[in-house]
C-alpha positions as CSV (number, residue, x, y, z in Angstrom):
1,X,10.7,1.9,0.4
2,X,8.5,2.7,3.5
3,X,8.0,0.0,6.0
4,X,4.3,-1.0,6.4
5,X,3.9,-3.2,9.7
6,X,0.7,-5.2,9.8
7,X,-1.0,-6.4,12.7
8,X,-0.4,-10.0,13.4
9,X,-2.4,-12.8,15.7
10,X,-1.2,-16.2,16.3
11,X,-4.0,-18.6,14.9
12,X,-2.6,-22.1,15.0
13,X,-5.2,-24.6,13.3
14,X,-7.2,-27.4,15.2
15,X,-6.0,-29.8,12.7
16,X,-2.2,-29.2,13.4
17,X,-2.7,-29.4,17.4
18,X,-4.7,-32.6,16.8
19,X,-2.0,-34.0,14.7
20,X,0.6,-33.0,17.4
21,X,-1.4,-35.0,19.6
22,X,-1.6,-38.1,17.5
23,X,2.1,-38.0,16.9
24,X,2.8,-38.1,20.6
25,X,0.5,-40.8,21.4
26,X,2.9,-42.8,18.7
27,X,6.0,-41.8,20.4
28,X,9.0,-44.7,20.3
29,X,11.6,-43.8,22.7
30,X,14.9,-45.9,22.6
31,X,15.5,-48.0,25.8
32,X,18.2,-46.3,28.0
33,X,20.7,-48.3,29.9
34,X,19.5,-49.4,33.6
35,X,22.0,-46.7,34.8
36,X,22.1,-43.9,32.0
37,X,25.4,-42.1,32.8
38,X,24.7,-38.3,33.3
39,X,26.3,-36.2,30.3
40,X,25.1,-38.4,27.5
41,X,22.0,-36.8,26.4
42,X,18.6,-35.5,28.1
43,X,17.7,-37.4,31.4
44,X,15.0,-40.2,30.1
45,X,12.7,-39.9,33.0
46,X,12.7,-35.9,32.6
47,X,11.8,-36.5,28.9
48,X,9.2,-39.0,29.8
49,X,7.5,-36.4,32.1
50,X,7.8,-33.7,29.8
51,X,6.3,-35.6,26.6
52,X,3.4,-36.9,29.0
53,X,2.6,-33.3,30.0
54,X,2.9,-32.1,26.5
55,X,0.4,-35.1,25.5
56,X,-2.1,-34.6,28.4
57,X,-1.5,-31.5,30.7
58,X,-0.5,-28.6,28.3
59,X,-2.8,-26.4,26.8
60,X,-1.4,-24.4,23.5
61,X,-4.6,-22.2,23.3
62,X,-3.9,-20.7,26.8
63,X,-0.6,-19.6,25.7
64,X,-1.7,-18.5,22.2
65,X,-4.2,-16.3,23.9
66,X,-2.0,-14.9,26.3
67,X,0.4,-14.0,23.4
68,X,-2.3,-12.5,21.5
69,X,-2.6,-9.8,24.1
70,X,0.9,-8.5,22.9
71,X,1.0,-5.9,20.1
72,X,2.4,-8.1,17.2
73,X,3.4,-7.1,13.6
74,X,4.8,-8.2,10.5
75,X,6.6,-6.2,8.1
76,X,8.6,-6.8,5.1
77,X,12.3,-5.6,5.3
78,X,13.9,-6.2,2.0
79,X,13.6,-9.9,1.0
80,X,12.4,-10.9,4.8
81,X,9.3,-10.9,6.4
82,X,9.9,-10.1,10.2
83,X,7.6,-10.5,12.9
84,X,7.9,-8.6,15.9
85,X,6.6,-7.0,19.2
86,X,6.3,-3.3,19.6
87,X,5.2,-1.9,23.0
88,X,5.5,1.6,23.6
89,X,7.1,2.9,26.9
90,X,5.0,4.7,29.7
91,X,7.4,7.2,30.9
92,X,8.6,11.0,30.2
93,X,11.0,10.0,27.4
94,X,11.2,6.1,26.9
95,X,14.4,5.1,25.0
96,X,14.0,2.7,22.1
97,X,15.3,-0.8,22.8
98,X,15.6,-3.8,20.5
99,X,16.0,-6.9,22.4
100,X,17.2,-10.2,20.4
101,X,16.4,-13.7,21.5
102,X,18.5,-16.7,21.1
103,X,18.7,-20.5,20.1
104,X,16.8,-22.7,21.2
105,X,14.6,-19.6,22.4
106,X,12.2,-17.6,20.6
107,X,10.5,-14.3,21.1
108,X,8.7,-16.0,24.0
109,X,12.1,-16.0,25.7
110,X,11.6,-12.3,26.2
111,X,7.8,-12.0,27.2
112,X,8.5,-11.5,30.9
113,X,10.9,-8.5,30.0
114,X,8.5,-6.4,28.0
115,X,6.6,-5.0,31.0
116,X,9.2,-4.6,33.2
117,X,11.1,-2.3,30.6
118,X,8.3,-0.5,28.9
119,X,6.3,0.3,32.5
120,X,8.9,0.1,35.2
121,X,7.0,2.5,37.7
122,X,4.0,-0.6,37.6
123,X,6.6,-2.8,39.2
124,X,8.3,-0.5,41.7
125,X,10.8,1.1,39.3
126,X,11.2,4.7,38.0
127,X,9.1,5.7,35.1
128,X,12.2,7.7,33.8
129,X,13.8,4.2,33.2
130,X,11.1,3.1,30.6
131,X,11.6,1.9,27.0
132,X,9.8,1.5,23.8
133,X,10.6,-2.2,23.4
134,X,11.0,-4.2,20.2
135,X,11.2,-7.9,20.2
136,X,11.6,-9.3,16.8
137,X,11.9,-13.0,15.7
138,X,15.1,-13.8,14.1
139,X,14.7,-14.8,10.3
140,X,13.5,-18.4,10.1
141,X,12.4,-18.4,14.1
142,X,8.7,-18.6,14.8
143,X,6.4,-16.2,12.5
144,X,9.5,-14.7,10.7
145,X,10.0,-16.0,7.3
146,X,12.9,-18.3,6.7
147,X,15.6,-17.0,4.2
148,X,15.3,-18.8,1.0
149,X,19.0,-18.4,0.0
150,X,22.4,-18.8,2.2
151,X,23.9,-15.8,3.8
152,X,21.7,-14.5,6.5
153,X,23.5,-14.7,9.8
154,X,23.8,-12.3,12.9
155,X,25.9,-10.0,10.7
156,X,23.2,-9.5,8.2
157,X,20.4,-9.5,11.0
158,X,22.1,-6.4,12.7
159,X,21.4,-4.5,9.1
160,X,17.6,-6.0,9.3
161,X,17.2,-4.7,12.8
162,X,18.8,-1.2,11.8
163,X,16.1,-0.9,8.9
164,X,13.1,-2.2,11.3
165,X,14.1,0.4,13.9
166,X,14.2,3.0,11.1
167,X,11.1,2.1,10.0
168,X,9.5,2.5,13.3
169,X,11.0,5.9,13.6
170,X,14.0,5.4,15.8
171,X,17.1,7.1,14.6
172,X,19.2,6.0,17.4
173,X,18.2,3.1,20.0
174,X,19.6,0.6,22.5
175,X,20.2,-3.1,22.0
176,X,20.1,-6.1,24.1
177,X,20.7,-10.0,24.0
178,X,22.0,-13.0,25.0
179,X,23.2,-16.4,23.0
180,X,22.6,-15.5,19.4
181,X,21.3,-12.3,20.6
182,X,24.2,-11.3,21.9
183,X,26.1,-11.9,18.4
184,X,23.4,-9.6,16.8
185,X,23.9,-7.1,19.4
186,X,27.4,-7.0,19.1
187,X,27.2,-6.8,15.2
188,X,24.9,-3.8,15.6
189,X,27.6,-2.0,17.6
190,X,30.5,-3.0,15.1
191,X,28.6,-2.3,11.9
192,X,26.3,0.6,13.1
193,X,27.9,2.5,16.0
194,X,26.3,5.9,15.0
195,X,22.9,4.3,15.4
196,X,23.4,2.3,18.7
197,X,23.3,4.2,22.0
198,X,24.6,1.3,23.7
199,X,24.8,-2.4,24.4
200,X,23.8,-4.7,27.1
201,X,24.8,-8.3,26.8
202,X,23.8,-11.2,29.0
203,X,26.4,-13.5,27.1
204,X,29.7,-13.0,25.4
205,X,29.2,-14.2,21.7
206,X,31.1,-17.7,21.6
207,X,32.9,-16.6,18.5
208,X,34.4,-13.5,19.7
209,X,38.0,-13.0,19.4
210,X,39.3,-9.6,20.5
211,X,42.5,-8.1,18.6
212,X,45.6,-9.9,19.3
213,X,49.1,-10.0,18.1
214,X,51.7,-7.1,17.7
215,X,50.8,-3.8,19.8
216,X,48.1,-6.0,22.1
217,X,48.6,-7.1,25.6
218,X,49.9,-10.8,26.2
219,X,47.0,-13.2,27.5
220,X,46.8,-13.0,31.1
221,X,46.5,-16.3,33.5
222,X,42.7,-15.7,33.9
223,X,42.1,-15.3,30.3
224,X,43.9,-18.5,29.6
225,X,41.8,-20.2,32.1
226,X,38.6,-19.0,30.3
227,X,39.7,-20.2,27.0
228,X,40.6,-23.8,28.8
229,X,37.2,-23.7,30.1
230,X,35.2,-22.8,26.9
231,X,37.6,-25.6,24.8
232,X,36.4,-28.0,27.7
233,X,32.8,-27.1,27.4
234,X,33.2,-27.3,23.4
235,X,34.5,-30.8,23.7
236,X,31.9,-32.6,26.3
237,X,29.0,-30.1,25.3
238,X,29.6,-28.6,22.0
239,X,28.5,-31.3,19.6
240,X,24.9,-29.9,19.1
241,X,26.5,-26.6,17.6
242,X,29.2,-28.2,15.5
243,X,26.3,-30.5,13.7
244,X,23.9,-27.5,13.4
245,X,26.6,-25.5,11.6
246,X,27.9,-28.2,9.3
247,X,25.0,-30.7,8.6
248,X,21.9,-28.8,9.6
249,X,19.6,-30.4,7.0
250,X,20.2,-34.0,8.0
251,X,19.6,-33.3,11.6
252,X,16.6,-31.2,10.7
253,X,14.7,-33.8,9.0
254,X,14.3,-36.0,12.0
255,X,13.3,-33.1,14.4
256,X,10.9,-31.6,12.0
257,X,9.1,-35.0,11.5
258,X,9.1,-36.4,15.4
259,X,7.6,-34.3,18.4
260,X,9.6,-36.3,20.6
261,X,12.9,-35.8,19.1
262,X,12.6,-32.0,18.7
263,X,11.5,-31.8,22.5
264,X,14.6,-33.9,23.3
265,X,16.9,-31.6,21.3
266,X,15.6,-28.2,22.9
267,X,14.7,-29.4,26.2
268,X,18.1,-31.1,27.1
269,X,19.5,-27.4,26.6
270,X,17.0,-25.8,29.0
271,X,17.3,-28.3,31.5
272,X,21.1,-28.2,31.8
273,X,22.0,-24.6,31.2
274,X,19.4,-23.1,33.5
275,X,20.3,-22.2,37.3
276,X,17.1,-24.0,38.8
277,X,15.0,-25.2,36.0
278,X,11.8,-26.4,38.0
279,X,11.7,-23.4,39.9
280,X,12.3,-20.8,37.2
281,X,11.2,-22.2,34.0
282,X,9.0,-25.4,34.4
283,X,7.3,-27.7,31.9
284,X,4.8,-25.2,30.6
285,X,7.1,-22.3,29.7
286,X,9.4,-24.9,27.9
287,X,6.6,-26.4,26.2
288,X,5.1,-23.3,24.9
289,X,8.7,-22.7,23.1
290,X,8.9,-26.1,22.0
291,X,5.5,-25.8,20.4
292,X,6.2,-22.8,18.7
293,X,9.2,-24.6,16.8
294,X,6.9,-27.3,16.1
295,X,3.9,-25.5,14.8
296,X,6.0,-23.1,12.6
297,X,8.2,-25.9,11.4
298,X,11.2,-23.8,11.8
299,X,13.9,-26.0,13.5
300,X,15.8,-26.4,10.4
301,X,15.6,-22.7,9.5
302,X,16.8,-21.8,13.1
303,X,20.2,-23.8,12.3
304,X,21.1,-21.2,9.5
305,X,22.3,-19.0,12.4
306,X,24.9,-21.5,13.1
307,X,25.9,-22.2,9.6
308,X,26.3,-18.5,8.9
309,X,28.0,-17.8,12.3
310,X,30.5,-20.2,11.5
311,X,31.2,-18.7,7.9
312,X,31.4,-15.2,9.7
313,X,32.7,-15.3,13.4
314,X,33.0,-12.2,15.5
315,X,36.6,-11.8,15.3
316,X,37.8,-8.4,15.8
317,X,40.5,-6.2,14.2
318,X,39.6,-2.8,16.3
319,X,37.3,-1.9,19.2
320,X,33.4,-1.9,19.1
321,X,32.6,1.6,19.6
322,X,29.3,2.0,21.4
323,X,29.3,1.6,25.4
324,X,28.7,-1.8,26.5
325,X,27.3,-3.6,29.8
326,X,27.2,-7.0,30.8
327,X,25.2,-9.0,33.2
328,X,27.1,-12.0,34.5
329,X,24.9,-14.9,35.8
330,X,26.2,-17.6,37.9
331,X,25.1,-20.7,36.1
332,X,26.0,-19.1,32.7
333,X,28.0,-21.3,30.1
334,X,31.7,-20.2,30.1
335,X,32.2,-16.6,30.4
336,X,35.2,-14.5,29.8
337,X,36.8,-12.0,32.5
338,X,36.3,-8.3,32.0
339,X,39.9,-8.0,30.7
340,X,39.3,-10.2,27.8
341,X,36.1,-8.5,26.9
342,X,37.7,-5.0,27.4
343,X,39.9,-5.9,24.5
344,X,37.2,-5.6,22.2
345,X,34.5,-3.6,23.8
346,X,34.3,-0.4,25.4
347,X,32.9,-1.9,29.0
348,X,31.2,0.7,31.1
349,X,29.2,-1.8,33.3
350,X,30.2,-5.1,34.4
351,X,27.8,-7.0,37.1
352,X,27.8,-10.5,38.5
353,X,24.2,-11.3,39.3
354,X,23.2,-13.4,42.2
355,X,21.1,-16.1,40.4
356,X,20.3,-17.2,37.0
357,X,21.7,-19.1,34.0
358,X,22.0,-18.9,30.1
359,X,18.1,-18.5,29.7
360,X,18.3,-15.3,32.1
361,X,15.3,-13.5,30.5
362,X,13.1,-16.4,31.4
363,X,15.0,-17.4,34.5
364,X,15.4,-14.2,36.4
365,X,13.6,-11.3,34.5
366,X,13.5,-9.0,37.1
367,X,17.2,-9.1,37.8
368,X,17.8,-8.7,34.0
369,X,15.4,-5.8,33.6
370,X,16.9,-4.0,36.6
371,X,20.4,-4.2,35.2
372,X,19.2,-3.4,31.8
373,X,17.8,0.0,33.2
374,X,20.8,0.7,35.4
375,X,23.1,0.5,32.3
376,X,21.1,2.4,30.1
377,X,20.3,5.1,33.1
378,X,23.9,6.4,32.3
379,X,23.4,6.8,28.7
380,X,20.0,8.9,28.7
381,X,21.4,12.4,27.9
């Protein structure tokens, strides 16, 4: 069946915005300790500042108007209605590239990358490095409909993205992602190597385990040190993922009903996992993303990716074939050494970046875009 993309524009109702303001005005926060220990959740002072700005300083309509300048579409792919951005590159031979966002992000996470990749010459780059950029919203995120039954995770999304790219006329394409988007990108390379020109990751999926056992090299000291760091992070910071993957509905009831609760749950991650939140993200970008979750009511459906990822982790029995490149940002969550990744990927590019954290596409879009261009430049044959 031929895919028929339909143009899409964001149009949040005035009543929905008014209701949000009413709920914010009735926020009831718990009383923190006089000296609230760090690491026990979001900083209370930061949360109060964020909620105050959401209530009186943030203008959703400004962000909505800017986003509606992007060429947005929705298309039926099998049982899923998928929202996506599609920007044609300006250059002699643009390479098709699908960018996949993560959690607690959205397609907004990748907004700043789009012009840098589609029209590099306008930003001091080379037009020969241009891409046709496709930015889909994961199922159950933003304006992509939520799955109605279990069974749609990163493994299945990889097939959806192949169908989407095929429907747009792209037989072969590059793929890039961080966080959940790194998992989708890795599954693309694992399941459809003949379709994927190359994979660029800004994060190595947390569930990734390379082939081990007989015939494989023993674990190196630096690899064991990474495994210990990852286990320590999971112990002190991983409760959110455990809860989202095991009891998603219970958690979603509170977050879907309380904008303050939703903001605290999402903002804690952006504030803690970025390199310099105030300088690179700031309240308005964060609130645009949180508002998208609120207006679409998708915090609960976004958790499905964690449930499905727990059921089908990226445990490899062989190597993923397409060439792979990685940008390693200094404030990222625990990242493995190159040797660990080379056990399962054909690593062609491994670059340690000077600044940035887990939300690299928002924090350092110019650095990330240049690294993507450099990696794929060698694959433009």
